Each structure stands twice: as structure tokens, then as C-alpha cells.
C-alpha positions in Angstrom: -11.4 -8.8 18.1 -12.8 -7.4 21.4 -12.5 -3.3 22.1 -11.4 -3.9 25.5 -8.0 -4.8 24.8 -7.5 -2.8 22.1 -8.7 0.1 24.1 -6.2 -0.7 27.3 -3.6 -1.0 24.2 -4.6 2.5 23.3 -4.5 3.7 26.5 -0.9 2.9 27.2 0.8 4.1 24.6 -1.0 7.3 24.8 -0.5 7.0 27.9 3.5 7.2 27.3 3.5 9.9 25.3 1.6 12.3 27.9 3.9 11.2 30.7 7.1 12.2 28.3 5.4 15.3 26.6 2.7 17.4 28.5 5.1 17.5 32.1 7.3 20.2 29.9 4.4 21.7 27.8 2.8 22.2 31.5 6.6 24.0 32.6 5.3 26.4 30.1 2.1 26.8 30.6 -0.5 24.7 32.6 -3.2 25.3 29.6 -1.1 24.0 26.7 0.0 20.5 29.6 -3.9 20.0 30.3 -4.6 20.2 26.7 -2.1 17.6 25.7 -3.8 15.7 27.9 -7.3 16.2 26.6 -6.1 15.6 22.9 -4.4 12.1 23.8 -7.3 11.7 25.7 -10.1 11.6 22.9 -7.2 10.6 20.6 -7.5 7.1 23.2 -10.7 6.4 22.7 -11.3 7.4 18.9 -8.4 5.7 17.6 -10.1 1.9 18.1 -12.6 3.1 16.7 -10.9 2.7 13.1 -10.9 -0.5 12.8 -14.1 -1.6 15.1 -16.6 1.0 14.2 -18.6 -1.0 12.1 -19.3 -3.6 14.9 -20.2 -0.8 17.7 -22.1 1.3 15.6 -24.3 1.9 12.5 -24.3 4.2 9.7 -23.9 7.5 9.1 -22.5 7.2 13.1 -20.3 4.4 12.1 -18.4 6.2 9.3 -18.3 9.4 11.0 -16.3 7.4 13.8 -14.4 5.3 11.4 -12.9 8.4 9.3 -12.1 10.2 12.9 -10.5 7.3 14.4 -8.5 6.2 11.0 -7.3 10.3 11.8 -6.2 9.9 15.2 -4.4 6.8 14.4 -1.9 8.5 11.9 -1.7 11.7 14.0 -0.8 8.7 16.9 1.9 7.3 14.5 3.4 10.7 13.8 3.6 11.5 18.2 4.5 8.3 19.2 7.9 8.3 16.8 8.7 11.6 17.3 8.2 11.2 21.0 10.6 8.1 20.7 12.9 10.2 19.2 12.7 13.2 21.2 13.6 10.8 23.9 17.0 9.7 22.2 17.9 13.5 21.7 17.5 14.2 25.1 19.3 11.1 26.6 22.5 11.9 24.0 22.0 15.9 25.2 22.3 14.4 29.0 25.1 12.4 28.5 26.9 15.1 27.3 25.4 17.3 30.1 27.3 15.0 32.3 30.6 15.1 31.2 30.2 18.7 30.3 28.1 20.2 33.0 26.4 23.5 32.1 27.1 23.2 28.3 24.1 22.8 26.8 20.8 24.8 27.6 19.3 21.4 28.2 15.8 22.9 30.2 15.6 25.4 26.4 16.0 22.0 24.2 13.1 19.9 26.5 10.8 23.2 26.0 11.1 23.7 22.3 10.6 19.9 21.9 7.7 19.8 23.9 6.7 22.7 21.4 7.7 21.5 18.4 6.7 17.7 18.5 2.5 18.2 18.4 3.3 21.1 16.0 5.8 18.7 13.7 3.0 15.6 13.8 0.0 17.3 13.1 1.9 19.2 9.5 3.3 15.7 9.0 -0.3 13.9 9.1 -2.0 16.9 7.2 0.5 16.5 4.5 -0.2 12.8 4.7 -4.1 13.5 4.5 -3.4 15.4 1.0 -1.1 13.0 -0.2 -3.8 10.2 0.4 -6.6 11.8 -1.0 -5.3 12.6 -4.1 -5.5 11.2 -6.9 -2.2 8.9 -7.7 0.1 10.3 -9.9 1.6 8.5 -13.1 4.6 7.0 -12.6 7.0 6.0 -16.0 9.1 3.3 -15.6 10.9 1.7 -18.7 11.5 -2.3 -18.5 15.2 -3.2 -20.6 14.5 -6.7 -21.5 17.4 -8.1 -23.7 16.3 -9.7 -27.0 13.1 -7.8 -27.1 11.4 -8.6 -30.2 10.3 -5.7 -32.6 6.7 -6.2 -32.0 7.2 -5.7 -28.3 9.1 -2.3 -28.3 7.0 0.1 -26.5 4.8 -2.8 -24.7 3.4 -0.5 -22.2 1.3 -1.9 -19.0 -1.0 0.3 -16.5 -0.5 -1.3 -13.1 -2.6 -0.3 -10.0 -2.2 -2.1 -6.9 -3.5 -1.7 -2.8 -6.3 0.5 -3.3 -7.9 -0.9 -0.5 -11.5 0.0 -1.3 -13.2 0.3 1.9 -14.0 2.7 5.3 -12.9 5.5 3.5 -12.0 4.5 -0.1 -15.5 4.0 -2.0 -17.2 4.8 -6.0 -15.6 8.6 -6.5 -12.0 7.8 -5.6 -11.9 4.5 -7.6 -13.5 6.2 -10.5 -11.1 9.0 -10.5 -8.3 5.9 -10.6 -9.7 4.6 -13.6 -10.2 8.1 -15.6 -6.5 8.2 -15.1 -5.4 4.8 -16.4 -7.9 5.3 -19.1 -6.2 8.2 -20.1 -2.9 6.3 -20.7 -4.2 3.8 -23.4 -2.0 0.9 -22.4 -1.6 -2.2 -23.7 -3.3 -4.0 -20.7 -3.5 -2.9 -17.1 -2.8 -5.2 -14.5 -4.6 -5.4 -10.8 -1.5 -6.6 -8.3 -4.1 -7.2 -5.2 -5.6 -5.6 -1.9 -8.7 -3.9 -3.9 -11.0 -4.5 -1.0 -11.3 -4.7 2.6 -15.0 -5.4 3.1 -17.5 -8.2 1.8 -18.8 -8.1 -1.8 -22.8 -7.8 -0.1 -20.7 -4.2 1.5 -18.1 -2.8 -1.6 -19.8 -4.6 -4.4 -21.3 -1.2 -5.9 -17.9 0.1 -4.6 -16.0 -1.2 -7.3 -18.2 -1.0 -10.2 -16.1 1.5 -12.3 -13.1 -1.1 -12.6 -15.9 -2.4 -15.4 -14.9 1.0 -17.3 -11.3 0.3 -18.2 -9.6 -0.2 -20.9 -6.9 -1.7 -22.9 -6.0 -3.3 -26.0 -5.8 -6.9 -24.5 -8.0 -6.4 -20.7 -7.5 -5.9 -16.7 -5.8 -8.7 -15.2 -6.0 -8.9 -11.7 -4.2 -11.6 -9.0 -6.0 -11.7 -5.0 -4.1 -10.5 -2.5 -3.8 -10.5 1.2 -7.2 -8.5 2.0 -8.8 -10.4 -0.7 -8.3 -13.2 1.9 -9.3 -11.7 4.7 -12.8 -10.4 2.9 -14.5 -13.3 1.0 -12.0 -14.2 -2.0 -14.1 -16.4 -4.1 -17.2 -14.0 -4.0 -15.2 -11.7 -4.9 -13.1 -13.2 -8.0 -16.6 -14.5 -8.9 -17.5 -10.5 -8.3 -14.7 -9.4 -10.5 -15.2 -12.0 -13.0 -18.4 -10.4 -13.9 -17.5 -7.0 -13.9 -15.1 -8.2 -16.9 -11.1 -9.1 -15.4 -9.5 -11.7 -15.8 -8.8 -13.2 -12.5 -5.4 -15.1 -12.9 -5.2 -17.9 -9.9 -1.5 -20.2 -10.2 -2.2 -19.9 -14.3 -1.5 -18.4 -17.4 -3.2 -16.3 -20.4 -1.3 -16.2 -23.7 -1.3 -12.7 -25.5 -1.1 -12.0 -29.5 0.4 -9.0 -29.8 1.9 -6.4 -33.0 2.6 -3.2 -33.0 1.1 -3.0 -36.6 -2.3 -5.0 -37.2 -1.0 -6.2 -40.8 2.0 -7.6 -39.0 1.7 -11.1 -39.9 4.4 -12.1 -36.9 2.5 -10.9 -33.9 4.4 -11.7 -30.4 3.2 -14.1 -28.1 3.7 -13.5 -24.6 2.2 -14.9 -21.3 0.6 -13.2 -19.0 0.4 -15.3 -15.2 -0.7 -14.7 -11.9 -0.6 -16.3 -8.6 -3.2 -16.4 -5.6 -1.6 -14.2 -2.6 1.8 -16.0 -0.8 -0.2 -16.6 1.8 -3.0 -17.3 0.6 -2.5 -21.4 1.4 -3.5 -20.1 5.3 -7.2 -19.5 3.5 -7.5 -22.2 1.4 -4.7 -25.1 0.5 -6.1 -25.3 -3.3 -5.1 -21.6 -3.6 -1.6 -21.7 -2.5 0.7 -19.5 -4.2 2.5 -21.3 -6.8 4.9 -19.6 -10.0 5.5 -23.1 -11.6 2.1 -23.9 -11.9 1.3 -20.8 -13.4 4.1 -21.2 -16.0 3.1 -24.6 -16.8 2.9 -26.2 -20.2 3.2 -22.0 -21.3 4.8 -22.5 -24.8 8.1 -22.4 -25.0 8.6 -20.1 -28.0 6.3 -17.4 -26.3 9.0 -14.3 -26.4 8.2 -12.8 -23.0 7.0 -13.4 -20.0 4.9 -11.4 -17.5 4.4 -12.3 -13.9 1.7 -10.8 -11.8 2.0 -11.7 -8.1 0.7 -9.7 -5.3 3.9 -9.2 -2.5 7.3 -9.2 -4.1 8.9 -12.5 -2.0 7.2 -14.3 -5.1 10.4 -13.7 -6.6 13.0 -16.2 -6.2 10.7 -18.7 -7.6 9.3 -16.3 -10.2 13.3 -16.5 -11.2 12.8 -20.2 -11.5 10.4 -20.7 -13.2 11.8 -18.3 -15.9 9.7 -15.2 -15.9 11.1 -11.9 -17.2 9.3 -9.4 -15.4 7.2 -9.7 -12.1 4.5 -7.3 -11.2 3.7 -6.5 -7.3 2.7 -4.6 -4.3 1.6 -5.5 -0.9 4.7 -2.9 0.6 2.5 0.8 0.2 6.6 1.5 -0.1 6.1 1.8 3.8 3.2 4.0 3.5 4.4 7.1 5.6 8.1 7.8 7.2 9.6 5.8 9.4 7.7 2.8 8.2 9.4 2.1 5.0 12.4 0.8 7.3 10.9 -2.0 8.7 9.2 -3.3 4.9 12.9 -4.9 4.4 12.5 -7.5 7.6 9.3 -9.0 5.6 9.9 -8.3 1.9 12.6 -8.4 -0.6 11.9 -5.2 -2.3 10.5 -2.3 -0.7 9.7 0.2 -3.9 10.4 0.7 -7.5 12.5 -1.7 -10.1 15.2 -4.1 -9.2 16.6 -7.1 -10.4 16.8 -10.3 -9.4 19.4 -12.7 -10.9 17.3 -12.9 -14.5 14.0 -11.6 -13.3 13.2 -7.7 -13.3 10.6 -7.2 -9.9 9.0 -4.0 -9.9 6.9 -2.9 -6.4 4.4 -0.7 -6.7 3.6 1.8 -3.5 0.4 1.5 -4.0 -2.6 3.6 -5.6 -4.0 3.5 -2.6 -3.8 3.2 1.6 -4.8 1.0 3.8 -5.7 2.3 7.3 -4.9 6.1 8.2 -5.3 8.0 5.4 -2.0 9.1 5.6 0.9 9.3 3.2 4.5 10.3 3.9 7.4 9.7 2.0 5.9 7.2 0.1 3.4 8.8 -2.6 0.6 6.4 -4.2 1.4 5.9 -7.6 -0.5 4.6 -11.1 2.0 3.0 -12.9 3.0 3.0 -16.8 5.7 0.4 -17.8 6.8 0.5 -21.3 9.2 -2.7 -22.4 12.3 -1.0 -24.3 15.4 -3.7 -25.4 18.3 -3.4 -23.6 
């Protein structure tokens, strides 16, 4: 990605915000208008650094530029959305004023909204930063399964997803997640993709805490689209070396019982598919829930699929899975982008049913890009199987 086109695009969008807001601030106080333009000019330059700093500078400068750029990106997003909403409100007020002249104090509305807009954007960004950087809360979900055998009553899965270890998420952030997952004493751990944003050489030591994950039956991983941006084959090898079971269109069998002396443990299938878009990077990784289920024993009493994107669900339902765990959407990460997720994915977040298949879509345990979550908090999901 070249720097010049990104800077030009950033300049155009920031100029739009300034054009729509700064003149109204200047009417209140010229210093406020000037301050708005200065802030927008700094953001115009810094925002592209959020993604490109490592190409134009070396640590520690690149780290500082990355943080500043991504913080500016989060603030800019709110400024742009609020500017567009403000314009719509002002347009509606002008239409009313055209029908009933002097009925509304338009000048006061323009002034008040111009002052409120950057204040609200900054507040939302600060709250979003706190939500993004805190350790994800545990979300507990009961999944009702018809004819669930007694041996699987209360079986638990700890799901983490979309952590995005990378420019602003490092070892300590991941360690806090691992510690919280281990406190759940789950029967298995599912990591549903988009773990990293960078190469093994850059980030391999930052994912080391995953080796500490503890559960009855181990930790299972499936690739997300960001693994393929970051060298999926190297990451698969690295994660297997940490003790994770990486599932690429395949399954393993688990025998589970409530009592270790139970002579008839329940047999369950744990399957995983490569990311829905993996074939664009490696045709041999084309996502295939049917292949993942191939040759699974018919007497298996429960079939679980790990699939990074919720849109794997249609084929997963046809393949006969009982539950699919996904991520990818981040729940929209921050408003209003949650309203755009349904344009690509069948589910944004939470537990839904597609025919006989339950699908749980995690809002993600980390974040991507701006350290900002607003209206879509991160989560560590603790799923429990219960008899319907």
C-alpha cells in the first residue's frame, strides 16, 4: 500500500469534516475554528501511520506512530459519522424552516451541534479505548441440544476469537486472556481464527502464552482470513509447536464422561475448517465443512464445528453439525459498523439457529485496527451444552 494515495484519501475525508464543522465553530470563537483545523491536519498525517508506520520508520518511532495513527483513526471514524448525522439533522431543520420560517433557532442549532460534535466523538473514543484495552469479560451461554446424552450434560467450551496480536496487542494482553480462560476450567478451548496480524518472525514470541491454556481435552484452532495475510503455513506450524490442535477441514474425536469411572463415555466430533476465503491464498485450504465431517462415526452423539466466518453455517447445517462456533465480525467493533455486518455475514453476534444447527458468533476477544470498542464489547465465551 503506497503512502501517497492513502494520505490523499485521508486529506479528502478530513477536509470534508473541517468544511462542515470548523466554520460554525469559528463563528462562535475564531480560536475554536483554528483549533479544529489544526487537529484535523495532524490527524490527516497521523492516521495513515496506523497501518504504514512500520514501512516508514523503525522502532521505537514506528511503535509510537502506530499508536498515534490508530487512535486518530478511531477518533476520525466518530467525527465522520457524527458529521454526516449532523448534516442530515441540519438539512431536516432547514426544510422545516422553509415551511415555517423562524419556527426554529437554526443558528443556535448549528452552533450547539458544532461544539457537541468533537466533544461527543472524543468521549466515545475514550470509552471505546477503555473497552478495547481491558481484559475481555466472560459471556456465559447455554446451548440447548436435543437428546443430549447425560455424559455431555454441562460440557463446556471456552471460545476466544479475533485477538489480532499485532501492532498494539502484545504478550501481556494475551497473557491476561489466557489467565482468564484458565480460570473457567473448561472441557475444551476453541480459538476461532484471526489470532495474529503479522509474521511468525515478528510475533511468534508474543503468542507464547497460548501454550499455557488448560482444559480437559486441549485447545483447538482454525485459521481466519488474517492468518492468510500473515503467512498461514508458518503460523500453523508455530501454533502446533505450542500444543494447539490446528484443524484444516478435518476432525478429531473426543470421548467425554462426567465420571472418570463411567463405562460409556460420550463420543463427540470436533471439526474445523479453514477460513471461508482461504482458497484465494491456497487452493488446498478451500473451506469445506463436508470434508471436515467425512468419515466421522455415525454413532458420535455431538458434532461441533469451528469456522472463523459465520457464513460457513449453511454448508455446516447440511453436513450435520449440531453447533458452529465462529467469530470474524467483532460484533461490528464500534457503532455504527455493526449495522453493516449483515451485508456480508448471516449473523453479527450471539446465538442463532439455522435449521437444526446452532451458530454462536463471538464479538471477538481483542480488536482490529483502532483500539476502540463501542456498543460491541469484547468477550471470552463460556458455552455450556444443556439438554433441550
